Each structure stands twice: as structure tokens, then as C-alpha cells.
C-alpha positions in Angstrom: -6.4 19.1 20.6 -8.1 19.5 17.1 -7.4 16.9 14.5 -5.3 18.0 11.5 -7.2 18.7 8.2 -6.1 16.4 5.4 -6.8 16.1 1.7 -5.8 12.7 0.1 -5.2 12.6 -3.6 -6.2 9.0 -4.4 -7.4 6.4 -6.9 -9.6 3.4 -6.0 -7.2 0.8 -7.3 -3.8 1.9 -6.1 -1.9 -0.2 -3.5 -0.2 2.9 -2.2 -3.4 4.7 -1.5 -4.8 1.6 0.3 -1.8 1.9 2.7 -2.7 5.5 3.6 -6.4 4.7 4.0 -5.6 2.0 6.5 -3.2 4.1 8.5 -5.6 7.0 8.7 -8.3 4.6 9.9 -6.1 2.9 12.5 -5.1 6.4 13.9 -8.7 7.6 13.9 -7.9 10.4 11.4 -10.0 11.5 8.4 -9.1 12.9 5.0 -11.1 14.3 2.2 -10.3 12.1 -0.8 -9.8 13.8 -4.2 -10.0 11.3 -7.1 -7.1 11.4 -9.6 -8.1 9.0 -12.4 -4.9 7.3 -13.4 -6.5 5.4 -16.3 -7.6 8.7 -17.8 -4.1 10.2 -17.3 -5.1 12.8 -14.7 -2.0 12.0 -12.7 0.1 13.6 -15.6 -1.9 16.8 -15.6 -0.1 20.0 -14.8 -2.3 20.5 -11.8 -1.3 17.2 -10.2 2.3 17.4 -11.3 2.5 20.6 -9.3 1.6 18.5 -6.3 3.8 15.5 -7.1 6.3 16.0 -9.9 6.6 12.2 -10.3 2.9 11.9 -11.0 2.4 9.2 -8.4 -0.5 8.5 -6.2 -1.2 9.2 -3.3 -0.4 12.6 -2.1 -1.5 13.8 1.4 -1.8 17.5 2.1 -2.2 18.8 5.6 -3.7 22.3 5.8 -0.8 24.9 5.8 1.8 22.3 4.8 3.5 21.2 1.5 2.3 17.9 0.0 3.6 14.6 1.4 4.2 11.9 -1.2 5.5 8.3 -1.0 3.1 6.1 0.9 5.6 4.7 3.5 6.9 8.2 4.3 3.2 9.2 4.8 2.7 6.2 7.1 5.7 7.2 9.3 4.5 10.8 9.4 1.0 9.7 10.6 2.7 7.5 13.2 4.6 10.4 14.5 1.7 12.9 14.8 -0.7 10.3 16.1 1.4 7.8 18.1 -1.5 5.4 19.1 -1.7 2.7 18.1 2.0 2.5 17.1 2.8 1.3 13.6 6.5 0.8 14.4 8.0 -1.3 17.3 9.6 0.5 20.2 13.1 -1.0 19.8 15.6 -0.1 17.0 16.0 -3.7 15.7 12.3 -4.2 15.6 11.8 -1.0 13.7 14.5 -2.0 11.2 12.9 -5.4 10.7 9.4 -3.9 10.0 10.9 -1.3 7.6 12.8 -4.2 5.9 9.6 -6.2 5.3 7.7 -3.1 4.2 10.5 -2.3 1.7 10.3 -5.8 0.2 6.7 -5.1 -0.7 6.5 -1.3 -1.3 9.9 -0.9 -2.9 10.8 -4.2 -4.4 7.5 -5.7 -5.5 4.7 -3.1 -6.0 6.7 -0.7 -8.3 7.1 -3.5 -10.9 3.4 -3.8 -11.6 2.3 -0.1 -11.6 0.6 1.5 -14.7 3.7 3.3 -15.9 5.6 0.0 -16.1 2.7 -1.6 -18.0 2.6 1.3 -20.4 6.3 1.1 -21.1 6.3 -2.7 -21.6 3.2 -2.4 -23.8 5.0 0.1 -26.0 8.0 -2.3 -26.1 5.8 -5.1 -27.4 4.1 -6.8 -24.4 0.6 -8.1 -25.1 -2.0 -8.8 -22.4 -0.7 -12.3 -21.8 2.9 -11.2 -21.4 1.8 -8.5 -19.0 -0.2 -10.9 -16.9 2.8 -13.3 -16.8 5.0 -10.4 -15.7 2.5 -9.5 -12.8 2.4 -13.1 -11.7 6.1 -13.5 -11.7 6.8 -10.4 -9.6 3.9 -10.9 -7.1 5.1 -14.5 -6.7 8.8 -13.6 -6.3 8.0 -10.9 -3.7 5.4 -12.7 -1.6 7.3 -16.0 -1.5 10.4 -14.1 -0.3 8.3 -12.4 2.5 6.8 -15.8 3.4 10.3 -17.2 3.9 11.3 -14.3 6.1 8.2 -14.5 8.2 8.4 -18.3 8.6 12.0 -18.3 9.6 12.4 -15.4 11.9 11.2 -15.3 15.6 9.9 -11.8 15.3 6.6 -12.8 13.6 3.5 -13.4 15.7 -0.1 -12.9 14.8 1.2 -10.2 12.4 4.4 -9.6 10.6 6.1 -8.4 13.8 4.5 -9.3 17.0 0.8 -9.4 17.7 -0.4 -6.0 16.4 -0.4 -4.6 12.9 2.6 -2.5 11.8 3.6 -0.7 8.6 4.8 -4.1 7.4 1.3 -5.6 7.6 -0.2 -2.5 5.9 2.2 -2.9 3.0 1.6 -6.7 2.8 -2.2 -6.3 2.8 -1.9 -3.5 0.2 -0.2 -5.9 -2.2 -2.6 -8.7 -1.8 -5.6 -6.3 -2.1 -4.4 -5.3 -5.5 -3.7 -8.9 -6.5 -7.4 -9.6 -5.8 -8.4 -6.8 -8.2 -6.2 -8.5 -10.9 -7.5 -12.0 -9.9 -4.0 -13.2 -9.2 -3.1 -15.7 -6.4 0.3 -16.8 -5.2 0.8 -20.4 -4.0 2.7 -21.7 -0.9 2.5 -18.7 1.3 0.5 -20.0 4.4 2.1 -17.5 6.9 1.3 -14.6 4.6 -2.2 -15.8 4.0 -2.9 -16.1 7.7 -1.6 -12.6 8.5 -3.5 -11.1 5.6 -6.7 -12.8 6.9 -6.2 -11.3 10.3 -5.6 -7.9 8.8 -8.8 -8.1 6.6 -10.8 -9.0 9.7 -10.1 -5.5 11.1 -12.4 -2.6 10.0 -9.4 -0.3 9.0 -8.3 -2.9 6.5 -11.7 -4.1 5.3 -12.9 -0.6 4.7 -9.8 0.2 2.6 -10.6 -2.6 0.1 -10.1 -1.1 -3.4 -13.5 -2.5 -4.5 -15.3 -0.5 -1.8 -13.9 2.9 -3.0 -15.5 5.5 -5.2 -14.8 4.8 -8.8 -14.3 1.1 -8.4 -16.2 -1.1 -11.0 -19.5 -2.3 -9.8 -20.8 -5.9 -10.2 
């Protein structure tokens, strides 16, 4: 059966694009990446807004289909069309748990540190130091909450749920990958740190590193 043909509208630094890169690699799928320079405002161009009216990256287009947006929705779509290896557990409670952890990261943490938030806060008077303090606060709040959940619940194993990576691990690694770009660390998260290290040892995660992408700063 032929593989679907994908185009991925991406940017090197975005946590959400990282998630889709990882999932594509885990599934053995490929996509032609089309760079949308967020720093240059290309995500607000009429051409891209026709693809995603929110102007958010990424967008995945399968030949003959309308665009898919929102990274977690894209991950679930890829999991449905290419079921191996599975990115969600087989039982309803396990799937809900993985989705819950993913939402803590992709819905409750990541959206607070995206460029549109920085732009708004800067216009409201935030300087560089205030913005960095904001980033540190919300990365810390989110990851320490995930740490508590992982450390307390029996579902965690080598990864967030069991001993194979799921959507939860992809979302977790996506947040820490962007933290490295910003040179931010969060203390007192040993379970999170161990899981991320296991993720980063896998080629699908290692090759999605923002600093390895086209357009990333060199040196």
C-alpha cells in the first residue's frame, strides 16, 4: 500500500512542529517540510492564513485532503492511519491518562510561551527580563506538575505510560526541547528528566531536535 504524500508547514523552533516530526519518524512516514518563518511574520501572510486561519504552526496537508492543524490532533490522525507503533494505549483509561498528560503540556504549558503571547506582553510593557521570568515560571509550573503526576501514579514506566513512548512523551520532549533553545532548566523533576533522556536516545526524537532543523542558528 503506497504511503500518503504529506507537506508539513513548519518552523525550526516550534514545539508543536517537533511533535509532528517525531510522530512521522516513529511511524516511518515522510513529509516535505515547507518553512514558515514566524520571526519574519510569514505565519500571518494571506497565503498561510488560508491554510490555518489561526496562523499557528504546524499544518499537515495530505494530498487530496484539507489541511490538518493542531499538533495533538495531527498525532492522533497519524496514529490512526499508521497504527504501528501505537502512540496511545489499548485501554480506555490508559488513553485518557496519556491524553491528560499531553494536555498538561500542549494545552496548559506550551501556549503560554509562544511568540504571539510574547508579542502581546511586550506591547503591554514586558521587557526581556520580565519575559524570561514569565517563561521560567510557566515551564516550571507545568513540568513540576507533570513530575508529581508521573511520580505518584502507577501507570508510568520507562516512559510516561508504560515502557514505550506515547503522545504524552512526544509532548513532554517537545517542551523540554524548546526549553533548551531558550537555555532554561527546571529543578526537581527527576522522573521527567529520566523519561526525556530515554526519548532523546531514540533517533525519532534526536533527529527532531530544533537545532538540527533547516533555519536553526548555527554555532
